[in-house]
matplotlib code that plots the C-alpha trace (Angstrom):
import matplotlib.pyplot as plt

x = [68.1, 69.4, 67.0, 68.6, 67.1, 68.5, 65.6, 63.4, 62.5, 63.6, 62.1, 64.3, 67.7, 66.8, 65.2, 64.6, 67.4, 64.9, 64.1, 60.9, 59.0, 59.8, 59.4, 61.2, 60.7, 63.6, 65.9, 69.1, 72.2, 76.3, 77.4, 80.6, 81.6, 84.5, 85.8, 87.9, 88.6, 87.5, 89.4, 93.3, 94.2, 94.5, 92.4, 89.6, 87.2, 89.0, 89.5, 86.0, 85.0, 87.3, 85.2, 81.7, 82.7, 83.6, 80.4, 78.4, 80.0, 79.9, 76.2, 75.8, 78.3, 76.9, 74.7, 78.1, 79.2, 77.0, 75.4, 72.2, 70.1, 66.5, 64.7, 67.5, 67.5, 69.7, 70.3, 72.6, 74.8, 73.0, 75.6, 77.3, 75.9, 77.1, 75.6, 77.6, 77.5, 80.3, 79.8, 79.6, 78.4, 74.8, 74.7, 78.0, 80.8, 82.9, 85.4, 86.1, 86.3, 88.9, 85.8, 83.6, 81.9, 80.1, 78.4, 79.5, 76.7, 75.5, 71.4, 71.0, 68.7, 65.3, 66.3, 69.0, 68.4, 71.1, 71.5, 72.7, 74.7, 76.5, 77.8, 78.7, 81.2, 82.8, 82.8, 84.8, 87.4, 88.2, 88.5, 90.9, 92.1, 90.9, 89.4, 85.7, 85.0, 83.8, 81.0, 78.0, 74.6, 72.0, 68.3, 67.9, 63.8, 64.8, 60.9, 60.1, 63.2, 64.0, 66.0, 67.0, 70.0, 72.9, 75.2, 78.9, 81.8, 81.0, 82.1, 79.0, 76.7, 75.9, 74.3, 71.7, 71.5, 70.2, 67.7, 66.4, 65.7, 64.5, 62.2, 61.2, 60.5, 58.1, 56.2, 55.7, 58.0, 61.6, 65.4, 65.1, 68.8, 69.3, 72.1, 70.0, 68.6, 72.0, 73.0, 72.5, 74.1, 74.2, 76.6, 75.8, 78.8, 82.3, 84.5, 87.9, 86.0, 83.8, 84.7, 84.1, 81.4, 79.5, 79.2, 75.2, 74.6, 71.5, 71.3, 68.7, 67.9, 65.5, 62.0, 59.5, 55.8, 57.4]
y = [90.8, 89.5, 88.1, 84.5, 82.6, 79.1, 79.4, 81.4, 78.6, 75.4, 73.3, 74.1, 74.4, 72.1, 69.0, 65.6, 63.4, 60.9, 61.5, 64.5, 65.5, 69.6, 72.4, 74.7, 78.4, 80.2, 81.9, 84.2, 83.3, 85.1, 82.4, 80.9, 77.8, 75.3, 72.6, 69.5, 68.5, 70.8, 69.3, 70.6, 73.1, 76.1, 75.0, 76.8, 75.7, 77.3, 80.8, 80.3, 81.1, 83.8, 85.3, 84.1, 85.8, 88.5, 89.7, 88.4, 90.1, 93.1, 93.5, 93.1, 95.8, 98.3, 99.4, 101.1, 102.6, 105.0, 103.0, 102.1, 99.0, 99.9, 97.3, 96.6, 94.7, 93.5, 89.7, 86.4, 85.3, 82.6, 79.4, 77.8, 75.7, 73.7, 71.7, 69.0, 66.9, 64.8, 65.0, 61.0, 59.9, 59.3, 60.8, 61.0, 59.3, 60.1, 58.4, 60.4, 63.8, 65.2, 65.1, 67.2, 70.1, 72.7, 75.9, 76.9, 79.5, 82.0, 82.7, 86.7, 88.1, 89.1, 93.2, 92.9, 93.1, 92.8, 96.1, 95.9, 92.8, 94.2, 97.2, 94.9, 92.9, 96.9, 97.4, 94.0, 94.1, 97.9, 97.2, 94.0, 94.7, 90.9, 89.8, 89.5, 88.3, 84.6, 86.0, 85.7, 86.7, 83.0, 82.6, 78.7, 77.1, 74.1, 73.3, 69.4, 67.6, 65.3, 66.2, 64.5, 66.3, 64.2, 63.4, 62.9, 62.7, 64.1, 60.2, 59.1, 60.5, 57.7, 55.9, 59.1, 59.1, 55.5, 55.7, 59.4, 57.7, 55.0, 57.2, 58.7, 55.5, 54.3, 57.6, 57.5, 59.7, 59.4, 61.1, 64.0, 64.8, 66.9, 68.5, 71.8, 70.4, 68.8, 67.0, 70.0, 70.2, 72.9, 73.2, 73.8, 73.0, 74.8, 71.7, 73.2, 72.9, 70.5, 67.0, 64.7, 62.5, 66.0, 67.3, 68.5, 68.8, 69.1, 66.9, 67.5, 66.0, 66.9, 64.4, 64.3, 62.6, 58.8]
z = [200.2, 196.8, 194.8, 194.0, 191.2, 192.8, 196.2, 193.7, 191.0, 192.5, 190.4, 187.9, 190.5, 193.1, 192.4, 194.1, 194.1, 192.0, 188.6, 187.3, 184.4, 183.8, 181.3, 181.1, 179.9, 177.6, 179.3, 178.2, 178.7, 179.4, 176.9, 175.7, 173.3, 173.1, 172.7, 174.8, 178.2, 180.8, 182.8, 181.3, 183.5, 182.0, 179.2, 177.2, 179.3, 182.1, 179.6, 179.1, 182.6, 183.4, 180.0, 181.7, 185.1, 183.8, 182.0, 184.8, 187.0, 185.1, 185.1, 188.5, 189.3, 187.5, 190.2, 191.7, 188.3, 185.7, 183.6, 184.8, 183.6, 183.3, 185.5, 187.2, 191.2, 193.2, 192.8, 192.8, 190.6, 189.1, 189.0, 186.0, 183.4, 180.6, 177.6, 176.3, 173.3, 171.2, 167.2, 166.4, 170.3, 171.5, 174.4, 176.3, 176.6, 180.0, 178.9, 175.8, 177.3, 174.3, 172.5, 174.3, 172.7, 174.8, 175.3, 179.2, 180.4, 183.4, 183.0, 183.0, 184.8, 183.3, 182.6, 180.9, 177.3, 174.0, 174.3, 178.6, 177.7, 174.7, 177.0, 179.7, 177.0, 176.2, 180.2, 180.9, 178.0, 178.7, 182.4, 182.5, 178.9, 178.2, 174.2, 175.4, 171.4, 172.4, 174.4, 173.7, 174.2, 174.4, 174.1, 175.3, 174.9, 176.4, 176.8, 178.2, 180.1, 182.4, 185.2, 188.6, 190.7, 190.6, 194.2, 193.9, 191.1, 187.6, 186.1, 188.1, 186.4, 184.2, 186.4, 187.5, 183.7, 183.4, 186.1, 184.8, 181.5, 182.7, 184.4, 181.4, 179.4, 182.3, 182.0, 177.7, 177.0, 174.3, 174.7, 172.3, 172.3, 169.0, 167.5, 168.9, 172.1, 174.2, 177.8, 180.2, 183.8, 186.5, 188.8, 192.6, 193.8, 193.5, 192.3, 193.2, 197.5, 197.3, 198.2, 195.0, 196.7, 197.6, 194.5, 193.7, 189.6, 188.6, 185.0, 182.7, 179.0, 176.7, 175.9, 173.8, 174.0, 172.9]

ax = plt.figure().add_subplot(projection="3d")
ax.plot(x, y, z, "-o")
ax.set_aspect("equal")
plt.show()
């Protein structure tokens, strides 16, 4: 049976709908950076997703080709994630989506090193005849965070974020969003096929001891 990160690491991908504190270990990602409204049709964000999935599935399907990745095991491609921020704005202003800066990511299995990643980018470029130069190997060490499962439209996230911040403060923590620690979302639903009120999104914010 294929290894499923969501099921094996439920504390990171399937938290309850009540806020909790978690320490997230370092993880490697396939990543694309960009700016602008993610809802723009055929915009930079949509193009970034095509690049991400192109590389992610090239790695997953390497088992069918000549390239052998040491330590490979069959797995379910992890969910899409995103780190979000807006210059000059504390937190996130959902009414100003055009100001978003983001890093869109998909977790890489631990057996993928930078050499294997470089092969996958080259292979995807060759097969799809597309420029994958914006794709990068990114290692993120999130550390101490508050997180919560948000159910509903993305624009309703502020209410969940408020609950998260109230909870962390009651536990003796302070928000620690910086130039390198960002608002983080993990998308467990396909927004193209799921009713807005049923969307499941993990929201995670970096924190520190107050």
